[in-house]
Every structure is written in structure tokens, then in C-alpha cells.
BAZALUM-928634 format. One line per field, with one value per residue: residue number from 1; residue in one letter; y, z, x of N, C-alpha, C in turn. Coordinates in nm, 2 decimals, decimal comma. Each point is the difference from the previous one (the first is absolute). Layout:
n c(NUM;...) .
res c(A;...) .
n_c2 c(Y;...) .
n_c3 c(Z;...) .
n_c1 c(X;...) .
ca_c2 c(Y;...) .
ca_c3 c(Z;...) .
ca_c1 c(X;...) .
c_c2 c(Y;...) .
c_c3 c(Z;...) .
c_c1 c(X;...) .
This chain:
n c(1;2;3;4;5;6;7;8;9;10;11;12;13;14;15;16;17;18;19;20;21;22;23;24;25;26;27;28;29;30;31;32;33;34;35;36;37;38;39;40;41;42;43;44;45;46;47;48;49;50;51;52;53;54;55;56;57;58;59;60;61;62;63;64;65;66;67;68;69;70;71;72;73;74;75;76;77;78;79;80;81;82;83;84;85;86;87;88;89;90;91;92;93;94;95;96;97;98;99;100;101;102;103;104;105;106;107;108;109;110;111;112;113;114;115;116;117;118;119;120;121;122;123;124;125;126;127;128;129;130;131;132;133;134;135;136;137;138;139;140;141;142;143;144;145;146;147;148;149;150;151;152;153;154;155;156;157;158;159;160;161;162;163;164;165;166;167;168;169;170;171;172;173;174;175;176;177;178;179;180;181;182;183;184;185;186;187;188;189;190;191;192;193;194;195;196;197;198;199;200;201;202;203;204;205;206;207;208;209;210;211;212;213;214;215;216;217;218;219;220;221;222;223;224;225;226;227;228;229;230;231;232;233;234;235;236;237;238;239;240;241;242;243;244;245;246;247;248;249;250;251;252;253;254;255;256;257;258;259;260;261;262;263;264) .
res c(M;P;N;V;S;T;D;I;A;S;T;R;S;E;P;A;A;D;V;L;R;L;L;S;L;N;I;Q;V;G;L;N;S;S;Q;Y;R;H;Y;V;T;Q;A;W;R;H;V;L;P;S;R;G;V;R;A;T;L;D;A;I;A;H;L;A;R;D;Y;D;L;V;A;L;Q;E;A;D;A;G;S;L;R;T;S;Q;L;N;Q;V;E;Y;L;A;A;R;A;G;L;G;H;W;D;A;A;V;N;R;D;L;G;P;F;A;Q;H;C;L;G;C;L;S;R;A;P;L;A;H;R;S;Y;H;A;L;P;G;R;L;P;G;R;G;A;L;Q;T;R;I;E;R;A;G;Y;A;P;L;S;V;F;V;V;H;L;A;L;S;R;G;A;R;S;R;Q;L;A;F;L;G;E;L;L;E;D;A;G;D;A;V;I;V;G;D;F;N;C;Q;P;P;E;L;E;A;H;P;V;L;Q;R;R;G;V;R;A;L;N;L;G;A;T;F;P;S;W;R;P;Q;R;A;I;D;H;L;L;H;T;P;D;V;E;I;V;A;S;R;V;L;D;L;R;L;S;D;H;L;P;I;A;A;E;I;R;L;K;P;R;A) .
n_c2 c(13,09;-0,11;0,06;-0,05;-0,04;0,01;0,07;-0,02;0,05;0,04;-0,15;0,05;0,10;0,09;-0,09;0,05;0,03;0,07;-0,02;-0,12;-0,03;-0,03;-0,12;-0,02;-0,12;-0,04;-0,10;-0,06;-0,03;0,13;-0,03;0,12;-0,06;-0,01;-0,13;0,02;0,00;0,09;0,04;-0,03;0,07;0,07;-0,09;-0,07;0,12;-0,03;-0,11;0,06;0,01;0,12;0,05;0,10;-0,12;-0,04;0,02;-0,07;-0,09;0,01;0,01;-0,09;-0,08;0,00;-0,02;-0,10;0,02;0,07;-0,10;0,04;-0,03;-0,13;-0,01;-0,16;-0,05;-0,12;0,00;-0,04;-0,07;-0,05;-0,04;-0,11;0,10;0,05;-0,13;-0,01;0,10;0,03;-0,02;-0,02;-0,12;-0,08;0,03;-0,05;-0,11;-0,03;0,03;-0,05;-0,08;0,05;0,01;-0,13;-0,03;-0,11;-0,03;-0,12;0,03;-0,06;-0,11;-0,01;-0,01;-0,09;0,01;0,06;0,13;0,00;0,11;0,08;0,14;0,03;0,11;0,04;0,11;0,00;-0,04;-0,13;0,05;-0,07;-0,07;-0,03;-0,12;0,03;-0,13;0,06;0,03;-0,14;-0,04;0,09;-0,09;0,09;0,07;0,10;0,04;0,08;0,00;0,13;0,06;0,14;0,01;0,11;0,02;0,03;-0,13;0,03;-0,13;-0,09;-0,08;-0,10;-0,01;-0,10;0,00;-0,12;0,05;-0,07;-0,09;-0,07;0,07;-0,12;-0,05;0,10;0,00;-0,14;0,02;0,11;-0,10;-0,12;0,04;0,03;-0,12;-0,06;0,10;-0,05;-0,06;0,06;0,10;0,11;-0,01;-0,08;-0,02;-0,07;-0,01;-0,13;0,07;-0,02;0,13;0,04;0,15;-0,02;-0,11;0,07;0,06;-0,11;-0,04;-0,06;-0,11;0,00;0,02;-0,09;-0,05;0,07;-0,13;0,04;-0,01;0,02;0,10;-0,11;-0,09;-0,03;-0,13;-0,06;-0,06;-0,02;-0,08;0,00;0,09;-0,10;-0,07;0,08;-0,08;0,09;0,02;0,11;-0,05;0,09;-0,02;0,06;-0,03;-0,11;0,09;0,01;0,03;-0,10;-0,03;-0,12;-0,04;-0,07;0,06;-0,10;-0,06;-0,04;-0,01;-0,07;0,08;0,12;0,05;0,02;0,16;0,02;0,11;-0,04;0,11;-0,01;-0,04;0,13;-0,03;-0,03) .
n_c3 c(9,84;0,04;0,05;-0,12;0,05;-0,09;0,08;0,05;0,11;0,01;0,02;-0,02;-0,05;0,07;-0,01;-0,04;0,11;-0,10;-0,06;-0,07;-0,01;-0,13;0,01;-0,13;0,02;-0,12;0,11;-0,06;0,12;-0,05;-0,11;-0,05;-0,07;-0,11;-0,05;-0,11;-0,05;0,10;-0,01;-0,09;0,00;0,07;-0,06;-0,03;0,01;-0,07;0,00;-0,02;0,11;0,01;-0,05;0,05;0,06;0,10;-0,11;-0,08;0,09;0,00;-0,14;0,00;0,10;-0,09;-0,09;0,06;0,04;-0,12;0,02;0,03;-0,11;0,01;-0,12;0,02;-0,11;-0,01;0,14;0,08;0,05;-0,11;-0,07;-0,06;-0,08;0,13;-0,01;-0,01;-0,06;0,11;-0,14;0,04;0,08;-0,09;-0,09;0,07;0,03;-0,14;-0,01;0,11;-0,06;0,11;-0,11;0,01;-0,10;-0,01;-0,12;0,00;-0,10;-0,01;0,05;-0,03;0,12;0,03;-0,13;0,03;0,06;-0,11;0,02;0,06;-0,02;0,12;-0,03;0,12;0,01;-0,02;0,10;-0,04;-0,03;0,06;0,02;-0,13;-0,05;-0,13;-0,02;-0,11;-0,05;-0,04;-0,13;-0,01;0,11;0,09;-0,03;0,07;0,11;0,04;0,09;0,01;0,10;-0,06;0,13;-0,06;0,12;0,02;-0,07;-0,08;0,04;-0,07;-0,08;-0,01;-0,15;0,02;-0,13;-0,04;-0,13;-0,04;-0,08;0,03;-0,08;-0,04;0,05;-0,07;-0,09;0,04;0,01;-0,10;-0,05;0,03;-0,05;-0,11;-0,01;-0,01;-0,11;0,00;0,07;-0,10;-0,02;0,04;-0,14;-0,01;-0,13;0,04;-0,11;-0,04;-0,10;-0,06;0,00;-0,09;-0,01;-0,13;0,02;0,09;-0,09;-0,10;0,12;-0,04;0,07;-0,05;-0,10;0,00;0,04;-0,13;-0,01;0,02;-0,12;0,06;-0,08;0,07;-0,08;-0,11;0,03;-0,11;-0,04;0,10;-0,09;-0,05;0,10;-0,03;0,12;0,00;0,09;0,04;0,08;0,02;0,07;0,01;0,11;-0,04;0,12;-0,08;0,07;-0,13;0,07;-0,03;-0,13;-0,03;-0,12;0,07;-0,05;0,06;-0,05;0,09;-0,11;-0,07;0,12;-0,06;0,11;0,06;0,00;0,13;0,01;0,11;-0,03;0,13;0,01;0,04;0,13;-0,02) .
n_c1 c(8,59;0,05;0,10;0,05;0,11;0,06;0,00;0,10;-0,01;0,13;0,00;0,13;-0,09;-0,01;-0,10;-0,11;-0,07;-0,09;0,10;-0,07;0,14;-0,05;0,02;0,00;0,03;0,01;0,03;-0,09;-0,01;0,04;-0,08;-0,07;-0,09;0,09;-0,06;-0,06;0,10;0,01;-0,11;0,08;0,10;-0,11;-0,09;0,12;0,04;-0,12;0,07;0,11;0,08;0,04;0,12;0,04;-0,07;0,09;0,10;-0,10;-0,01;0,14;0,02;-0,11;0,07;0,11;-0,06;-0,04;0,12;0,00;-0,08;-0,11;-0,03;0,03;-0,07;-0,01;0,04;-0,02;-0,05;0,10;-0,10;0,08;0,10;0,01;-0,09;-0,05;0,01;-0,13;0,04;-0,09;-0,01;-0,15;0,02;0,08;-0,06;-0,09;0,07;0,03;-0,13;0,01;-0,07;-0,04;-0,09;-0,04;-0,06;-0,03;-0,06;0,00;0,02;0,11;-0,06;0,14;-0,05;0,14;-0,06;-0,13;0,01;-0,07;0,03;-0,12;0,03;0,01;0,07;0,02;0,01;-0,13;-0,05;-0,03;-0,11;-0,11;0,11;-0,02;-0,03;-0,02;-0,05;0,04;-0,11;-0,01;0,00;0,10;0,02;0,03;-0,11;0,05;-0,07;0,11;-0,08;0,01;0,04;0,02;0,04;0,04;0,06;-0,09;0,01;-0,07;-0,05;0,10;-0,09;0,06;0,00;0,08;0,02;0,00;-0,07;-0,08;0,05;-0,09;-0,04;-0,06;0,12;0,07;-0,12;0,01;0,14;0,00;-0,08;0,05;0,09;-0,05;-0,06;0,12;0,01;-0,12;0,07;0,08;-0,11;0,10;0,03;0,11;0,01;0,12;0,09;0,03;-0,07;0,11;-0,04;-0,02;0,01;-0,02;0,06;0,07;0,03;0,00;0,07;-0,11;0,05;0,13;-0,06;-0,06;0,10;-0,01;0,05;0,13;0,07;0,12;0,00;0,08;-0,03;0,08;-0,02;-0,04;0,09;0,09;0,07;-0,13;-0,05;-0,10;-0,01;-0,10;0,05;0,07;-0,10;-0,05;-0,08;-0,10;-0,07;-0,11;-0,01;0,09;0,08;0,02;0,09;0,07;0,04;0,08;0,05;0,10;0,11;-0,05;0,09;-0,11;-0,08;-0,08;-0,03;-0,04;0,06;-0,12;-0,02;-0,05;-0,06;-0,07;-0,10;0,04;-0,14;0,00;0,02;-0,11) .
ca_c2 c(-0,10;-0,03;0,06;-0,10;0,06;-0,10;0,02;-0,04;0,06;-0,11;-0,06;0,03;0,11;-0,04;0,04;0,06;-0,08;-0,04;-0,06;-0,13;-0,04;-0,14;-0,06;-0,14;-0,05;-0,16;0,00;-0,13;-0,08;0,04;-0,06;0,11;-0,02;0,11;-0,04;-0,11;-0,15;-0,05;-0,10;-0,14;-0,05;0,02;-0,05;-0,08;0,10;0,01;-0,12;-0,06;0,12;0,07;0,11;0,14;0,03;0,08;0,14;0,07;0,01;0,09;0,13;0,04;0,05;0,16;0,08;-0,01;0,06;0,14;0,00;-0,04;-0,13;-0,07;-0,10;-0,08;-0,09;-0,11;-0,03;-0,15;-0,02;-0,10;-0,11;-0,06;0,07;0,12;-0,08;0,02;0,13;0,08;0,14;0,14;0,06;0,05;0,15;0,10;0,03;0,09;0,13;0,06;0,04;-0,08;-0,07;-0,05;-0,11;-0,10;-0,10;-0,09;-0,01;-0,13;-0,09;-0,11;-0,08;0,01;0,05;0,15;0,04;0,13;0,11;0,15;0,05;0,13;0,06;0,12;0,06;0,02;-0,12;-0,03;-0,03;-0,08;-0,08;-0,10;-0,04;-0,04;-0,07;0,05;-0,11;-0,03;-0,15;-0,05;0,08;0,06;0,15;0,05;0,12;0,01;0,11;0,06;0,15;0,08;0,06;0,11;0,07;0,12;0,02;-0,10;-0,11;0,00;-0,13;-0,01;-0,16;-0,04;-0,07;-0,06;-0,03;-0,11;0,02;0,00;0,11;-0,04;-0,02;0,14;0,06;-0,07;0,03;0,13;0,01;-0,05;0,11;0,11;-0,04;0,04;0,14;0,06;0,00;0,02;0,13;0,04;-0,11;-0,02;-0,14;0,01;-0,11;-0,02;-0,02;-0,06;0,07;0,14;0,09;0,01;-0,10;0,04;0,13;-0,02;-0,12;0,06;-0,01;0,11;0,12;0,03;0,02;0,11;0,00;0,07;-0,05;0,09;-0,06;0,04;-0,05;-0,13;-0,05;-0,13;-0,06;0,12;0,02;0,07;0,01;0,01;-0,03;0,04;-0,11;0,04;0,11;0,02;0,03;0,07;0,07;0,15;0,10;0,00;0,10;-0,07;0,11;-0,04;-0,15;-0,01;-0,13;0,02;-0,06;-0,09;-0,15;-0,10;-0,11;0,03;0,11;0,12;0,06;0,10;0,04;0,11;0,06;-0,01;0,07;-0,07;0,09;0,01;-0,09;0,09) .
ca_c3 c(-0,07;0,05;-0,07;-0,03;-0,07;-0,07;0,06;0,15;0,07;0,05;0,11;0,11;0,07;0,13;-0,07;0,09;0,11;-0,05;-0,12;0,00;-0,10;-0,04;-0,11;-0,05;-0,10;-0,02;0,03;-0,09;0,11;0,00;-0,12;-0,08;-0,15;-0,06;-0,14;-0,01;-0,01;0,15;0,03;-0,06;0,03;0,16;0,08;0,14;0,11;0,04;0,07;0,06;0,06;-0,09;0,05;-0,04;0,05;0,11;-0,03;-0,04;0,12;0,10;-0,07;0,04;0,14;0,02;-0,06;0,09;0,14;0,00;-0,01;0,09;-0,04;-0,12;-0,05;-0,05;-0,10;-0,06;0,11;0,05;0,16;0,07;-0,06;-0,06;-0,09;0,08;0,13;0,11;0,03;-0,03;-0,07;0,05;0,13;-0,01;-0,05;0,13;0,09;-0,06;-0,03;0,12;0,02;0,10;0,01;-0,15;-0,02;-0,12;-0,02;-0,10;-0,12;-0,07;0,09;-0,07;0,11;0,01;-0,11;-0,01;0,08;-0,07;0,07;0,00;0,15;0,05;0,11;0,07;0,11;0,10;0,02;-0,08;0,05;-0,07;-0,10;-0,07;-0,15;-0,07;-0,14;-0,13;-0,10;-0,16;-0,02;0,06;0,13;0,02;0,01;0,13;0,06;0,13;0,05;0,14;0,03;0,08;0,08;0,07;0,10;-0,03;-0,13;-0,05;-0,07;-0,13;-0,03;-0,09;-0,07;-0,09;-0,09;-0,11;-0,07;-0,11;-0,14;-0,08;0,00;0,06;0,13;0,04;0,01;0,10;0,12;0,02;0,07;0,14;0,06;0,02;0,11;0,12;0,02;0,05;0,15;0,03;0,04;-0,09;-0,04;-0,13;-0,05;-0,09;-0,05;-0,15;-0,05;-0,14;-0,10;-0,04;0,07;-0,04;0,07;0,14;0,00;-0,03;0,09;0,06;0,13;0,04;-0,04;0,13;0,11;-0,02;0,00;-0,09;-0,03;-0,04;-0,12;0,04;-0,12;-0,03;0,11;-0,03;0,08;0,05;-0,06;-0,12;0,04;-0,12;0,04;0,14;0,07;0,16;0,04;0,11;-0,02;0,14;0,01;-0,03;0,10;0,04;-0,04;-0,05;-0,01;-0,08;-0,03;-0,12;0,00;0,03;-0,09;0,08;-0,05;0,12;-0,03;-0,12;0,02;0,07;0,11;0,00;0,12;0,02;0,13;0,01;0,11;0,10;0,05;0,16;0,06;0,03) .
ca_c1 c(0,08;0,14;0,13;0,09;0,09;0,10;0,14;0,00;0,11;0,09;-0,04;0,10;-0,01;-0,12;-0,13;-0,09;-0,05;-0,12;0,06;0,05;0,08;-0,03;0,09;-0,05;0,08;0,00;0,15;0,05;0,06;0,15;0,09;0,05;0,03;0,03;-0,02;-0,10;0,05;0,01;-0,12;0,04;0,14;0,03;-0,12;0,04;0,01;-0,12;-0,02;0,14;0,08;0,09;0,07;-0,06;-0,12;0,02;0,03;-0,10;-0,11;0,04;-0,03;-0,12;-0,03;0,08;-0,12;-0,13;0,01;-0,06;-0,16;-0,08;-0,07;0,04;-0,08;0,07;-0,04;0,09;0,12;0,01;-0,02;0,08;-0,03;0,11;0,07;0,05;0,10;-0,09;0,00;-0,12;0,05;-0,06;0,05;0,14;0,00;-0,03;0,12;0,09;-0,05;-0,03;-0,16;-0,03;-0,10;-0,02;-0,09;0,01;-0,09;0,03;-0,10;0,03;0,09;0,05;0,07;0,12;0,08;-0,04;-0,12;-0,02;-0,10;0,01;0,07;-0,01;0,11;-0,07;0,07;-0,10;-0,07;-0,09;-0,15;-0,09;0,06;-0,07;0,04;-0,11;0,02;-0,07;-0,07;0,06;0,01;0,13;0,03;0,14;0,00;-0,05;0,02;0,02;-0,08;0,06;-0,04;0,09;-0,05;0,10;-0,05;-0,07;-0,05;-0,11;0,06;0,01;0,02;0,12;-0,03;0,09;-0,05;0,06;-0,10;0,01;0,05;-0,14;-0,11;-0,11;-0,01;0,03;-0,11;-0,06;0,07;-0,03;-0,13;0,03;0,08;-0,11;-0,10;0,06;0,00;-0,12;0,01;0,14;0,04;0,07;0,09;0,09;0,02;0,12;0,08;0,00;-0,13;0,03;-0,09;0,01;-0,09;-0,13;-0,08;-0,04;-0,08;-0,13;-0,06;-0,13;-0,01;0,10;-0,06;-0,11;0,06;0,09;0,14;0,06;0,13;0,10;0,09;0,13;0,08;0,05;0,09;0,05;0,12;0,06;0,11;-0,07;-0,15;-0,13;-0,14;-0,05;-0,09;0,02;-0,10;-0,07;-0,14;-0,06;-0,14;-0,01;0,06;0,12;0,07;0,15;0,09;0,08;0,02;0,06;0,07;0,14;0,07;0,10;-0,01;0,04;-0,07;-0,06;-0,08;0,03;-0,07;-0,08;0,00;-0,09;-0,01;-0,15;-0,03;-0,11;-0,10;0,00;-0,07;-0,12) .
c_c2 c(-0,03;0,08;-0,11;0,08;-0,11;0,01;-0,01;0,04;-0,12;-0,04;0,01;0,11;-0,05;0,05;0,07;-0,10;-0,10;-0,09;-0,13;-0,05;-0,14;-0,04;-0,15;-0,06;-0,18;-0,02;-0,13;-0,08;0,03;-0,05;0,09;-0,04;0,14;-0,01;-0,09;-0,16;-0,05;-0,08;-0,13;-0,05;0,00;-0,05;-0,07;0,07;0,00;-0,11;-0,03;0,13;0,04;0,11;0,12;0,06;0,10;0,15;0,08;0,04;0,14;0,13;0,03;0,06;0,17;0,08;0,01;0,08;0,14;0,00;-0,04;-0,12;-0,06;-0,11;-0,08;-0,10;-0,10;-0,01;-0,16;0,02;-0,11;-0,15;-0,04;0,08;0,12;-0,05;0,05;0,13;0,09;0,17;0,12;0,03;0,06;0,14;0,10;0,03;0,07;0,13;0,08;0,03;-0,11;-0,10;-0,08;-0,11;-0,07;-0,08;-0,08;-0,03;-0,10;-0,10;-0,11;-0,09;0,04;0,09;0,14;0,03;0,16;0,09;0,12;0,03;0,15;0,03;0,13;0,07;0,01;-0,14;-0,02;-0,05;-0,09;-0,07;-0,11;-0,05;-0,05;-0,07;0,06;-0,11;-0,01;-0,13;-0,07;0,05;0,06;0,14;0,05;0,15;0,01;0,14;0,03;0,13;0,07;0,10;0,11;0,08;0,15;0,01;-0,13;-0,12;-0,01;-0,15;-0,03;-0,14;-0,01;-0,12;-0,06;-0,06;-0,11;0,06;0,00;0,12;-0,03;-0,03;0,12;0,06;-0,03;0,05;0,14;0,04;-0,04;0,14;0,13;-0,02;0,03;0,13;0,02;0,02;0,04;0,14;0,05;-0,12;0,02;-0,15;0,01;-0,13;-0,03;-0,07;-0,07;0,05;0,15;0,08;0,00;-0,13;0,03;0,13;-0,04;-0,12;0,06;0,01;0,14;0,14;0,02;0,04;0,14;-0,02;0,06;-0,07;0,09;-0,06;0,05;-0,01;-0,13;-0,07;-0,14;-0,01;0,10;0,04;0,08;0,02;0,04;0,02;0,06;-0,09;-0,01;0,09;0,04;0,07;0,06;0,04;0,14;0,09;0,00;0,10;-0,06;0,13;0,01;-0,14;-0,01;-0,14;0,02;-0,08;-0,07;-0,15;-0,09;-0,12;-0,01;0,08;0,12;0,03;0,09;0,07;0,12;0,08;0,03;0,09;-0,06;0,12;0,02;-0,10;0,08;0,01) .
c_c3 c(0,05;-0,09;-0,04;-0,10;-0,06;0,07;0,17;0,06;0,05;0,12;0,11;0,08;0,11;-0,06;0,12;0,10;-0,06;-0,12;0,03;-0,11;-0,02;-0,12;-0,03;-0,10;0,00;-0,01;-0,08;0,08;0,02;-0,11;-0,06;-0,14;-0,07;-0,14;-0,02;0,00;0,13;0,03;-0,04;0,05;0,16;0,05;0,11;0,11;0,09;0,12;0,07;0,05;-0,13;0,05;-0,04;0,06;0,12;-0,02;-0,06;0,10;0,08;-0,08;0,00;0,13;0,01;-0,06;0,09;0,13;-0,01;-0,02;0,13;-0,01;-0,14;-0,04;-0,09;-0,07;-0,03;0,09;0,03;0,15;0,08;-0,08;-0,06;-0,10;0,07;0,12;0,12;0,04;-0,03;-0,03;0,06;0,14;-0,02;-0,05;0,10;0,08;-0,05;-0,03;0,12;0,03;0,09;0,01;-0,15;0,00;-0,13;-0,01;-0,11;-0,09;-0,09;0,07;-0,09;0,08;0,04;-0,10;-0,03;0,09;-0,05;0,10;-0,02;0,13;0,01;0,11;0,04;0,09;0,13;0,02;-0,12;0,07;-0,09;-0,13;-0,04;-0,11;-0,07;-0,12;-0,09;-0,08;-0,12;-0,01;0,06;0,15;0,01;-0,01;0,10;0,02;0,16;0,05;0,14;0,01;0,09;0,08;0,08;0,08;-0,04;-0,15;-0,04;-0,06;-0,14;-0,01;-0,13;-0,04;-0,06;-0,09;-0,11;-0,08;-0,12;-0,12;-0,12;0,01;0,08;0,16;0,08;0,03;0,12;0,12;0,03;0,06;0,14;0,09;0,02;0,12;0,16;0,08;0,08;0,15;0,03;0,03;-0,12;-0,02;-0,11;-0,02;-0,08;-0,01;-0,12;-0,04;-0,12;-0,11;0,00;0,06;-0,07;0,04;0,13;-0,02;-0,05;0,05;0,08;0,15;0,07;-0,04;0,10;0,13;0,03;0,02;-0,12;-0,01;-0,02;-0,13;-0,02;-0,12;0,00;0,15;-0,05;-0,15;0,07;-0,09;-0,13;0,02;-0,12;0,07;0,16;0,06;0,15;0,03;0,14;-0,03;0,12;-0,01;0,00;0,10;0,05;-0,10;-0,04;-0,01;-0,13;-0,03;-0,11;0,01;0,01;-0,11;0,08;-0,04;0,10;-0,03;-0,14;-0,02;0,05;0,13;-0,03;0,14;0,01;0,14;0,02;0,14;0,09;0,04;0,17;0,04;0,04;0,12) .
c_c1 c(0,14;0,09;0,07;0,12;0,11;0,13;-0,01;0,13;0,10;-0,04;0,07;-0,04;-0,13;-0,12;-0,08;-0,05;-0,10;0,03;0,05;0,06;-0,02;0,11;-0,07;0,10;-0,03;0,14;0,06;0,07;0,15;0,08;0,05;0,03;0,01;0,00;-0,13;0,05;0,04;-0,11;0,00;0,13;0,03;-0,12;0,03;-0,01;-0,12;-0,02;0,13;0,04;0,10;0,06;-0,06;-0,11;-0,03;0,05;-0,10;-0,11;0,07;-0,01;-0,15;-0,02;0,06;-0,12;-0,11;0,02;-0,05;-0,14;-0,06;-0,08;0,06;-0,07;0,10;-0,08;0,09;0,12;-0,03;0,00;0,12;-0,01;0,15;0,09;0,07;0,10;-0,09;-0,01;-0,12;0,05;-0,06;0,06;0,14;-0,01;-0,06;0,11;0,11;-0,02;-0,03;-0,15;-0,06;-0,12;-0,02;-0,10;0,01;-0,12;0,04;-0,12;0,01;0,09;0,03;0,10;0,11;0,08;-0,02;-0,11;0,01;-0,09;0,02;0,07;-0,04;0,09;-0,05;0,08;-0,09;-0,06;-0,12;-0,12;-0,07;0,03;-0,10;0,06;-0,12;0,07;-0,08;-0,06;0,09;0,02;0,12;0,02;0,12;0,00;-0,09;0,03;0,03;-0,06;0,07;-0,06;0,11;-0,09;0,08;-0,07;-0,07;-0,05;-0,12;0,08;0,00;-0,01;0,09;-0,02;0,14;-0,04;0,06;-0,09;0,04;0,05;-0,13;-0,08;-0,13;0,02;0,04;-0,12;-0,09;0,08;-0,03;-0,15;-0,01;0,08;-0,11;-0,08;0,07;0,02;-0,12;0,02;0,15;0,04;0,08;0,11;0,08;0,02;0,12;0,06;0,00;-0,13;0,01;-0,10;0,04;-0,11;-0,14;-0,10;-0,04;-0,11;-0,15;-0,08;-0,15;0,00;0,08;-0,07;-0,14;0,05;0,10;0,14;0,08;0,15;0,08;0,07;0,13;0,11;0,05;0,09;0,05;0,03;0,08;0,11;-0,03;-0,13;-0,08;-0,13;-0,01;-0,08;0,03;-0,08;-0,02;-0,15;-0,04;-0,13;0,00;0,05;0,13;0,09;0,17;0,07;0,09;0,02;0,09;0,06;0,13;0,08;0,12;-0,02;0,04;-0,09;-0,03;-0,12;0,07;-0,09;-0,09;0,01;-0,11;0,01;-0,14;-0,02;-0,10;-0,08;0,00;-0,13;-0,15;-0,02) .
């Protein structure tokens, strides 16, 4: 059984050659709400440019530079509200991570380009985007693969799931089926549900998928709900994992160290 720890070494130390350092964060388009009332009083910031966003992105990039792979949710690929800034590309450049990918999951034309993103120290292979099932469009999974020299590949799915339980159940079933041909894999992101729902899902159970129970991540100013997760297939070894107490958006980041398997 994989060794899961609730602690994690400082990301500023050099990891072992077979360890992949992973970070995931719903960045809330750089808005960094700090109270519930901001969802109402600052709603205009979701459609118009506003001050402070660039500083928040720079703080996220400062954190991201210590990781090998960074999964982003609720980023923007360049629209009116970001003054045409592709936030994924910007974060990759500021973090010094030479490879990035973005997939628009909700296209609102010139006003907003909601996207999932992935930043990486190593090249990203076999990229694909999957629109997830649901009554309302706009939820998706960005799939890529890490192929570090000398080690077996690891598939990575970056996801942002629906708010309704019924839609999430269909989306989790869809993801479970994608794992059939993915080999060793992790699914990471904003699942909008707590661990018991993941642990009880029949398709995930059948695939042997396990969810790390990391702790509450939302809202960041008073965490009460564990809705940001990392799921992994049975043979993936998680060396360490935790929620980071860093308020960079309305979610707290999650971090993990994954042991890569030697290539056969």
C-alpha cells in the first residue's frame, strides 16, 4: 500500500531524483476573495479588469517555482477581465517553469476564457482535453503525461467538477473509465465534494482509485470543507502530502510528493 504522510518536506530542499513535486490550486482568476460577501460586492471583477490581480498571480508564481508540476483551476486564457493576459502562460514564465498547457473549459467570448492549466519543469506529453458530462457545459479534464528520463510515465488529469452531486457522479464515472488506458495516474483539482463521496463512488472503487484525505481547503479564510483532492491509481506511491496554509485565492493549495517508478 502506498505510504501517505500528512507532512511534507520543505519544497526548497532538493528532492530525490525519483520524486515528482506536485501543487494544485484553484486560483480564482487571481481575485483572492477573503470574505463571503466578496462574491457579491466584487462580482464585477469576474467580467472587468481590476487591480491586485497581477500581484496575486506573482505570489502564486513564487510558490509554484518550487514544484515540478502545477495544476491550475479557474484560470483565464486571455480575455477582457484579464486585459488579454493568458494567466497560465504568465504563471509559467514568472515561476520559471518552461512548459505549460491550457484548455478552455468555458468560453464566454471576449468577456472570459475559463480554463484549466498545467505548468511543468519537464515537457508535457500526450496532451488532450475531455469535456465532462453534465446538464450545464463548462466542466472538463486536462490530461497530460510526465515522462522523466529513466522512469515510467505518469498520467495526470487536472479537473474542475460540477456543483451538483448528480453531475459529479457522472463526471467521476467518466474519469474512472478514462483511467483504463492511462496506466499509473493521478487526478487532481477542485472536485467540489468531500472525501466520502469520492470513496463511495462505484467506478472509482472498481478501478481501485484512492483519495488522499488532506483536510479542509475551502474557504481559505476559514477552511471548513475538503473539496480539493488528489486521487491516484493503486500502484502510485504518495510519499508526502498536505494542505498549504497560504491564502492566495478562495481555496488553499494542496501539495504532494509522488515517487516515480523506474522504467522497466
